[in-house]
C-alpha positions, -999 to 999 in steps of 0.1 A, spaced: 526 287 -700 496 269 -716 463 283 -726 432 283 -704 418 254 -723 449 233 -718 449 240 -681 413 232 -678 418 199 -696 438 187 -667 407 182 -646 381 174 -673 391 137 -673 362 128 -650 352 95 -665 332 76 -639 357 47 -640 382 69 -623 361 67 -591 362 29 -590 330 21 -608 335 2 -640 301 -14 -645 283 17 -658 265 1 -687 250 -24 -664 239 3 -640 223 22 -669 202 -8 -679 185 -11 -646 148 -5 -649 119 0 -625 93 -28 -620 57 -23 -630 32 -49 -618 -6 -51 -623 -24 -65 -593 -62 -72 -593 -83 -56 -565 -106 -81 -548 -140 -65 -543 -167 -77 -519 -194 -74 -545 -199 -82 -582 -198 -53 -607 -217 -73 -633 -199 -55 -662 -216 -23 -652 -186 -1 -642 -182 30 -663 -157 51 -645 -133 50 -616 -123 80 -595 -96 78 -567 -84 107 -547 -68 108 -513 -74 71 -507 -111 75 -514 -124 54 -543 -157 59 -562 -170 33 -586 -196 47 -610 -222 26 -627 -252 37 -647 -274 44 -616 -253 36 -587 -221 48 -570 -200 27 -547 -178 45 -522 -148 27 -506 -124 43 -481 -91 25 -490 -80 28 -454 -110 7 -444 -117 -13 -476 -142 -36 -460 -166 -7 -455 -185 -2 -488 -212 24 -492 -237 22 -521 -256 53 -532 -281 56 -560 -294 84 -581 -326 100 -569 -356 78 -576 -380 86 -603 -353 94 -628 -342 73 -658 -309 92 -659 -275 75 -663 -242 87 -651 -220 100 -679 -192 118 -662 -178 127 -628 -152 149 -610 -138 142 -576 -122 168 -553 -85 162 -546 -93 157 -509 -118 130 -518 -147 146 -499 -167 162 -527 -180 143 -558 -199 159 -587 -216 137 -613 -232 144 -646 -261 125 -661 -272 120 -697 -299 147 -695 -273 173 -684 -283 172 -647 -256 176 -621 -256 161 -586 -234 166 -556 -223 141 -530 -206 151 -498 -187 127 -476 -214 129 -450 -244 125 -474 -264 94 -479 -281 107 -510 -272 129 -540 -284 165 -541 -293 182 -573 -273 212 -584 -299 233 -603 -275 261 -611 -255 237 -633 -284 223 -652 -281 223 -690 -244 232 -690 -221 211 -712 -192 208 -687 -160 191 -699 -135 201 -672 -140 207 -635 -109 220 -617 -110 220 -579 -84 238 -557 -56 213 -547 -60 216 -509 -73 193 -482 -86 222 -461 -119 224 -480 -140 201 -459 -173 220 -457 -173 233 -492 -154 227 -525 -139 261 -525 -140 283 -556 -135 260 -585 -133 264 -623 -156 248 -649 -148 246 -686 -176 240 -711 -175 227 -746 -184 260 -761 -153 277 -747 -167 293 -716 -151 293 -681 -172 295 -650 -165 299 -613 -186 279 -589 -188 270 -553 -206 241 -536 -212 240 -499 -228 211 -481 -255 215 -455 -262 195 -424 -290 170 -422 -323 188 -417 -315 214 -443 -321 192 -474 -342 219 -491 -313 243 -492 -292 246 -523 -257 234 -521 -245 253 -552 -239 287 -538 -231 305 -571 -221 299 -607 -206 328 -626 -193 331 -662 -158 347 -660 -143 341 -694 -154 331 -729 -137 324 -761 -149 309 -794 -129 277 -796 -138 246 -775 -118 240 -744 -94 210 -747 -79 213 -712 -82 233 -680 -61 230 -649 -44 247 -620 -6 243 -619 23 257 -599 6 250 -566 -26 267 -577 -9 299 -586 -13 295 -624 -43 288 -646 -38 270 -679 -65 268 -706 -60 248 -738 -78 256 -770 -73 245 -805 -37 257 -810 -31 279 -780 -23 277 -743 -37 306 -724 -20 314 -690 -31 335 -661 -11 340 -630 -30 344 -597 -22 349 -560 -48 325 -548 -80 308 -560 -106 329 -542 -136 342 -559 -125 379 -559 -90 370 -571 -104 348 -599 -128 375 -611 -99 400 -613 -76 376 -630 -99 366 -658 -105 403 -666 -69 405 -675 -55 395 -709 -39 360 -707 -5 351 -720 -9 330 -751 15 302 -761 13 284 -794 10 246 -790 8 216 -814 -26 217 -832 -49 188 -831 -64 179 -865 -89 150 -867 -83 133 -833 -90 149 -800 -59 156 -778 -52 138 -746 -48 160 -716 -37 152 -680 -27 172 -650 -15 163 -615 -23 197 -601 14 207 -604 23 199 -640 2 192 -672 8 171 -702 -9 177 -736 -6 150 -762 -17 154 -798 -24 124 -820 -16 109 -844 18 126 -845 22 120 -807 35 155 -802 37 164 -766 36 198 -748 42 199 -710 56 220 -682 69 190 -664 105 198 -655 118 164 -665 102 165 -699 115 200 -704 150 189 -693 150 160 -717 136 182 -745 112 155 -755 89 167 -783 73 134 -794 65 101 -776 74 69 -793 45 45 -795 62 21 -819 37 24 -847 9 25 -822 -11 54 -809 -26 66 -776 -62 62 -768 -83 93 -772 -105 82 -743 -106 107 -714 -88 85 -688 -59 72 -710 -29 91 -696 -14 94 -661 17 112 -648 40 95 -623 71 109 -606 94 100 -636 72 84 -662 43 90 -685 19 60 -687 -4 59 -717 -31 35 -727 -30 26 -764 -59 29 -787 -67 -9 -785 -67 -7 -746 -45 -37 -744 -11 -22 -738 5 4 -715 33 25 -729 56 37 -701 78 65 -712 108 77 -691 104 115 -689 141 121 -687 153 96 -714 139 102 -749 142 65 -756 119 36 -764 91 31 -739 85 1 -717 56 -18 -731 34 -36 -706 9 -61 -721 -21 -59 -698 -39 -88 -715 -18 -112 -694 -33 -97 -662 -69 -94 -674 -96 -120 -676 -104 -136 -709 -122 -112 -733 -118 -84 -707 -108 -50 -719 -95 -19 -700 -117 11 -700 -92 35 -686 -64 44 -662 -65 69 -633 -42 81 -605 -45 93 -569 -18 119 -570 -21 126 -533 -11 91 -523 9 82 -555 -12 52 -564 -22 42 -599 -53 23 -611 -67 5 -641 -103 -5 -645 -126 -25 -668 -163 -29 -667 -160 -58 -643 -127 -54 -624 -103 -30 -608 -65 -33 -609 -37 -15 -592 -5 -6 -611 23 -11 -586 56 6 -594 88 -4 -576 121 13 -578 108 40 -601 140 61 -597 163 32 -604 172 43 -639 162 79 -635 193 88 -615 215 79 -644 194 100 -668 199 130 -644 236 121 -642 240 122 -680 221 155 -681 243 171 -655 215 173 -629 235 159 -601 213 170 -572 183 153 -588 203 122 -594 213 121 -558 177 126 -547 168 95 -567 195 76 -548 184 84 -513 173 48 -506 200 33 -483 208 5 -507 243 -10 -509 243 -5 -547 232 31 -543 264 39 -524 286 34 -555 261 52 -577 260 82 -554 298 82 -552 300 83 -590 276 112 -591 295 131 -564 329 127 -582 314 139 -615 296 168 -598 327 179 -578 349 181 -609 321 198 -628 319 225 -602 357 229 -602 357 233 -639 329 258 -639 347 278 -613 378 280 -634 400 258 -613 436 257 -626 432 285 -650 457 314 -648 439 346 -645 471 365 -646 464 401 -635 427 395 -634 412 387 -600 392 356 -598 355 364 -594 342 354 -560 312 336 -574 335 314 -595 357 307 -565 326 297 -545 319 272 -573 354 257 -568 348 255 -530 315 238 -536 331 213 -560 360 205 -536 335 200 -508 316 175 -529 348 157 -538 355 154 -501 322 135 -497 332 110 -524 356 82 -525 380 100 -549 415 92 -537 427 115 -509 462 117 -523 450 125 -557 429 155 -546 455 168 -522 483 166 -548 460 183 -574 455 212 -549 491 215 -539 503 216 -575 482 246 -579 505 265 -556 534 265 -581 539 302 -588 533 313 -624 544 348 -618 558 364 -587 529 388 -582 504 360 -584 521 338 -557 499 350 -528 467 347 -548 475 311 -559 486 301 -525 455 315 -509 432 298 -534 450 265 -531 452 266 -493 415 276 -490 404 248 -513 426 223 -494 412 235 -461 376 231 -473 385 196 -486 401 186 -453 372 200 -433 348 176 -451 372 147 -446 375 157 -409 337 157 -405 335 122 -420 363 110 -397 346 125 -367 309 115 -373 310 84 -396 344 67 -393 349 78 -357 387 74 -362 406 92 -335 439 90 -354 424 105 -385 407 132 -365 440 143 -349 460 142 -382 433 161 -402 427 187 -375 464 194 -371 468 199 -409 437 221 -410 449 243 -382 483 247 -397 469 256 -431 445 281 -417 472 298 -397 497 299 -426 471 314 -449 462 339 -422 499 348 -418 502 354 -456 471 375 -457 482 396 -427 515 403 -444 497 414 -475 474 437 -456 502 451 -435 522 457 -467 494 476 -482 488 497 -452 524 505 -444 536 539 -454 569 524 -465 553 501 -490 564 507 -526 531 517 -540 534 531 -575 498 542 -578 468 544 -554 439 537 -577 406 520 -573 420 486 -581 446 488 -553 419 499 -528 397 471 -540 424 445 -535 431 459 -501 395 456 -490 393 421 -505 423 409 -486 409 423 -454 376 405 -461 394 372 -468 414 376 -436 383 382 -415 365 353 -431 394 330 -424 397 341 -388 360 334 -383 364 300 -400 393 292 -377 374 301 -346 343 283 -357 364 251 -363 379 253 -329 347 261 -311 328 232 -328 355 206 -323 377 215 -293 363 186 -273 378 160 -297 410 178 -306 444 167 -292 452 196 -269 490 192 -268 492 189 -306 471 220 -311 491 240 -286 523 229 -303 511 238 -338 498 272 -329 529 280 -307 553 271 -336 534 295 -359 536 322 -332 499 331 -329 494 339 -292 459 353 -297 448 320 -312 465 301 -284 445 322 -259 413 316 -278 418 278 -278 427 278 -242 395 297 -234 375 271 -253 389 242 -234 389 263 -202 426 258 -197 429 289 -176 462 277 -161 478 280 -195 462 315 -200 474 326 -166 510 315 -173 509 332 -206 498 366 -192 524 362 -164 551 356 -190 542 387 -209 537 407 -176 501 415 -184 490 416 -148 455 429 -153 445 401 -176 463 376 -154 441 386 -125 410 385 -146 420 350 -156 425 342 -119 388 351 -113 377 328 -141 398 300 -126 379 304 -94 344 310 -108 343 288 -138 360 257 -123 332 234 -112 354 217 -86 371 250 -75 405 235 -83 423 267 -73 458 253 -65 471 275 -93 459 306 -73 483 297 -45 511 287 -69 510 321 -87 502 342 -56 538 354 -50 545 366 -85 512 384 -88 514 400 -54 549 412 -60 541 428 -94 506 440 -88 500 440 -51 468 462 -49 449 445 -77 460 410 -64 447 414 -29 415 430 -42 411 399 -64 417 376 -35 391 393 -14 365 388 -42 367 350 -37 341 338 -11 364 311 3 401 304 0 427 285 20 443 317 31 471 298 49 485 289 15 488 326 6 510 334 36 543 325 18 535 350 -9 527 377 17 559 370 36 580 371 4 563 404 -6 570 420 27 606 408 27 612 423 -8 594 456 1 608 463 36 611 500 28 574 502 19 553 524 42 526 508 62 499 529 44 512 516 10 514 480 20 482 462 8 490 429 25 483 442 60 448 455 51 442 422 33 450 401 64 429 425 85 398 421 63 403 383 62 404 382 100 377 407 108 353 409 78 355 373 67 358 359 103 387 335 94 401 320 127 433 304 115 462 304 139 489 306 112 471 335 95 468 354 128 505 347 137 515 360 103 494 391 107 508 399 142 544 390 131 542 415 102 529 442 125 554 435 153 584 433 130 574 461 106 603 485 100 593 517 118 603 548 98 586 571 123 567 571 156 534 573 138 540 540 121 549 523 153 518 537 170 496 524 142 512 490 143 507 489 181 471 500 177 465 472 152 481 446 174 461 457 205 429 457 184 436 421 174 445 410 209 413 424 223 394 408 194 410 375 202 401 378 238 364 385 230 363 356 206 378 333 232 352 343 257 324 336 232 340 303 221 330 274 242 361 254 233 384 282 245 408 277 216 436 301 212 436 321 180 474 327 179 506 313 194 509 334 225 545 323 234 558 331 199 541 365 197 551 374 232 588 368 224 584 389 192 568 417 211 596 418 237 624 415 212 609 444 191 599 465 222 562 462 217 555 462 254 519 471 254 509 440 233 533 419 254 516 430 286 482 421 271 494 387 262 508 381 296 475 392 312 449 378 288 465 346 276 488 336 305 474 353 336 509 364 346 501 397 362 533 398 382 555 393 351 534 419 332 539 444 360 576 437 361 579 441 324 562 475 326 583 486 355 615 475 340 608 495 309 595 525 330 560 523 316 541 537 345 507 539 329 511 504 316 520 492 351 489 509 365 469 493 337 481 458 349 470 466 385 435 476 373 432 446 351 441 423 380 414 440 401 389 434 372 399 398 371 392 395 408 357 409 403 350 385 375 365 354 392 333 346 411 316 330 382 316 294 392 293 265 384 286 238 410 278 204 397 265 174 417 238 166 442 232 193 468 216 195 501 183 177 496 161 205 510 180 235 498 202 232 468 176 229 441 159 261 453 190 283 458 203 309 434 236 304 417 251 335 432 244 324 467 262 291 462 291 307 445 297 330 475 310 299 493 338 294 467 348 331 468 360 329 504 393 312 497 399 332 466 395 365 485 423 354 508 446 345 479 437 375 458 444 398 488 479 387 492 486 387 454 472 421 450 491 435 479 523 420 464 516 437 431 508 470 447 540 468 468 560 462 437 545 492 420 548 513 451 585 506 454 589 515 417 571 549 422 589 557 455 623 548 442 617 569 411 606 600 431 636 596 453 658 595 422 642 626 409 621 610 382 589 626 369 556 606 367 528 620 347 502 599 365 509 619 397 498 651 381 462 640 382 463 636 420 446 666 437 453 683 471 445 667 504 410 681 507 399 669 473 413 633 474 410 622 509 395 588 505 416 573 532 394 587 559 369 561 571 333 563 560 324 570 596 332 607 597 315 612 630 347 606 651 352 629 679 374 659 672 394 655 704 406 621 693 421 636 661 437 664 679 453 641 704 467 619 676 480 651 658 498 663 689 515 629 693 525 630 657 539 665 659 560 655 689 573 625 670 582 645 639 598 673 659 621 648 675 632 634 642 634 666 621 668 676 632 687 649 613 700 651 577 681 682 566 703 685 535 687 654 520 652 665 527 657 698 509 665 678 478 632 659 478 602 678 469 578 670 497 547 677 475 558 648 451 560 624 480 526 635 493 511 630 458 528 596 455 515 585 488 480 597 480 481 581 446 493 547 460 468 547 488 441 557 464 451 529 440 451 503 469 415 512 477 399 487 454 363 486 442 358 452 458 370 461 493 360 486 519 395 493 531 430 498 517 451 468 506 482 486 517 485 512 544 510 538 553 528 514 576 533 492 545 547 520 525 570 536 551 597 508 548 600 515 512 614 550 518 651 555 522 663 560 558 674 595 548 638 606 541 623 625 570 588 616 582 577 652 584 576 653 546 543 634 548 530 644 582 495 649 569 493 614 556 505 600 590 479 620 608 451 608 586 462 572 589 464 574 627 430 591 629 416 563 608 430 537 632 417 556 662 382 557 648 383 521 640 395 512 675 366 532 691 341 515 669 354 481 678 352 490 715 316 499 713 308 467 694 326 446 719 306 462 747 274 456 730 283 420 724 291 415 761 256 429 770 239 405 746 259 376 759 249 384 795 213 386 785 214 353 767 230 336 797 202 348 819 176 335 794 193 301 793 191 298 831 155 308 830 148 282 803 165 255 822 144 263 853 112 261 832 124 229 817 125 212 850 88 222 855 76 208 821 78 209 783 78 241 764 55 244 733 57 269 705 25 283 691 25 292 653 1 320 648 -20 320 616 -2 338 587 31 340 607 60 346 582 96 335 580 117 360 598 142 360 569 122 360 536 89 373 552 69 347 532 43 324 548 61 300 572 41 268 568 45 267 530 79 250 534 99 230 559 107 254 588 127 256 621 113 271 653 133 286 682 109 286 712 130 308 734 130 338 711 100 328 690 119 333 658 108 310 630 126 304 597 123 283 565 150 257 564 163 268 530 164 304 542 186 294 570 210 276 546 212 307 524 218 329 554 247 307 566 262 306 531 262 344 529 276 348 563 313 358 563 321 345 597 308 309 598 333 290 578 326 257 594 290 255 579 303 264 545 330 237 546 305 210 558 280 221 531 307 218 503 316 183 517 279 174 517 276 183 480 305 159 472 293 132 496 257 132 508 262 109 537 240 110 569 268 123 591 272 155 570 234 160 570 231 157 608 261 180 613 244 206 591 212 202 610 229 206 644 245 239 633 212 253 621 193 242 652 220 253 677 210 289 680 188 316 664 205 335 636 189 368 647 199 368 683 230 346 686 266 355 694 275 354 658 254 385 651 280 405 668 303 402 637 278 420 616 282 452 634 310 464 611 293 453 579 286 478 552 251 490 546 256 483 509 270 450 496 300 462 474 301 430 454 264 430 444 253 466 445 280 485 426 255 508 410 240 518 443 274 523 458 283 548 430 252 568 438 265 573 474 299 586 462 305 623 467 
């Protein structure tokens, strides 16, 4: 094992040629270009220029008595200003604010004048009069537009003053601009330099051999007063002997040059970095004139004592300066007066008494980068190479390679620390270095092999540490290369390869750290001592593990869109990291993979949560996987699964039916209350309003075929089935398309096969209209109440069968004014005849079943509700005024009949309970008395043939008596009506004879009295077309007559012709209708005789009123 120095030497061979750049000497000789360009003025200076001030693109040219102001952004606009008239003063010095808005000049008689940007004339500053000011230091800010701000003034006698000048608007010329001038510091030696540095947070004062330094928070008056009361920090500087020093400041850094030794003192970082103590003027010296030194970004430019050369010193390289001979750019016999700089705009100027020149610097940082490179200041070297030049690429690459290896070496890369843990700060330097190498063109194979060789274990205990360090550095290197491949190279293949390697390395490192942490936390771990070092290592391992996990997740979250999904899945799966698999799948929204994973590990809760994400997150609602996994989820977590399904606003529920059927097949022993599939289907049907035939068939099939463990379960299933059938019927009534909600034939067969007779009967009635089959099914299975229900339902259907709509052209005078119910009454006539026979047939079937059952000794619960004769006698006619002797006569005849028959077969009669027969007869006759008829459908004579021959008639003597009394009453009523009709007929014949006699004597006229009404509607007669009958003087509206005939129950011919007229409106039909209406008066004709037996209340239309009359 080698020493640390030997191991470190392996990576110190960082000669730039290793990175592919062999022309370093040539690169180091590259120099910036300095050109002198003359400025063309629009006026002649006449050799009178004394000084040039340029700040913030504002130039002031100072002559003896005049000042020229030029805004360099608009150089054609020149403003000339003169000193106040009446003075023989000459300008001797000037100071310009860094923002170029405020100018202070000094004259030879120590008067000071102020010029604001907006002024057209100078204003005297009386507070400064007589002061010998050498330095004026303004705050370096462009915010001071109205005033100069609080500035410093240094005098020749060593005093420092604070002043403030504020301009006034026009009209206030008499007001002073100098607000105040205050002495704040005094020392005996003359001031050789005064400036703000460090962004105006430090004040520097140069005296004979000292630099005095004050730190301040700002440059306000109060702060400056407080600062100068404090003792300054004193620094010894080179002392100037015979020649005055040269001082220059750019508001950030200062430079103090002492002649003739050319010693320099500065706080410029580049000069400090190069440790330059003297400037080389090559047997020449700098001019001691005030404006003889300027500071650029990377150079010091000094004017020599003869004012014919510029010495340009590189601040970073303590080498020979660049000598620029200015005589070649000047006119003959012309001599420079000084140089100045606009530090805000980085422009540099030279001036003579007759001309102005600009010093243009190109590629100033061309050679500076190499100086930084040699000094190890790689960041600054890179900053100098920011220009996107093709040559700069190789330079930057050289800097990056050197910088990367330098950081690795400083971080202790490759050094064996043995039992010592590497410091995190040192390791961070290694990470920084390897990242920088990743940005360079250093061969990929070289760096990777260097990092992989680091994994060779030196000692067994150090294996994990070395592997982690190597893998961590390799990951960081690959991450940089991956970013380049993704953003710059845009190489899909490189992205896939690098990302795969990065993921594998991260997970392998994570695995190693997890093992180490688990080993330290395990109680079985062979720990010899539990000291602070062990605990520290444990915490460090946990911290590294957490950091690596975060880095892995960040890598996936930032790049998952460009990674190869299959490759990432394969890598993570091979390394057995399911949590990372789920995290990646979550990122790419591969919820199908997540769902399959949770199903494989039987984590049903998370599987169902994933199911919700599949539905909600998927933009296209691609929910096929919900149906594919429905069976396995329902079987293993039925309650949560159906609850999850119900949360989805819309699904194709038909695709869930296979899962539901499989669940019910596998759980046939499950009770109905514990089966969640039945409530699910119920909620889908009722709450969500899904009308899918397959869904409904499945729901009904499950209920019909459900294994019944007890009667309660069967009753519940029946109740659910009946509820659905009633719901389906109501929906079909509301649905204009009359679409069936389920397969009636299929469900009917299931109901019959599984003895669900009540639903079967409902299907036969509601969907098929097969009342006879429904009744037969009920009777065959001895369901008496269900059979009675069928009869009542048939009666209800008869009541609701009158809802018809007539379409087409109707009788031209009547149809458009008639009510629908009047027209429909025509269509009811034929139905009444058909319904009567059908109903009678059903009643006879039911009656035969009841009578046979009683004869066989069966018990019927429905008969128990039938009362005694006095309470339930509804067979008696509504006309209870029949004469008592008629009843007695009939009763006597009946008694004789019964007595003659009662002697036969008494043994059978004793076996039959006569009360049951009486109840049965009363029940049947009561049942046959429908709500829509005023008489029984079946009578006693219809029922008698149903009894066996062995049954004696005296068992129901009372019923026979009542029936015969009813017939007798009806016969008497008909007799009186016939007599009355005969009388009316006789009277009418006499009237006709009289009419004919009058007809032979002349015409008969009918007089319509004013306000005479229609005899049918009682409205004014002449408002509509009307018909007059002169014989009886009865007058009617024509449409009223039509309504009357349509309502009539006897005149079938008119109704038939009217129906034909609606279908075919020909003339013959119209004339035939007119002949019928004009033939005879509807109030006094023969047809009125048929209305004698009509009810006072129309049963069809006034049911509520009829109920009020019931006892």
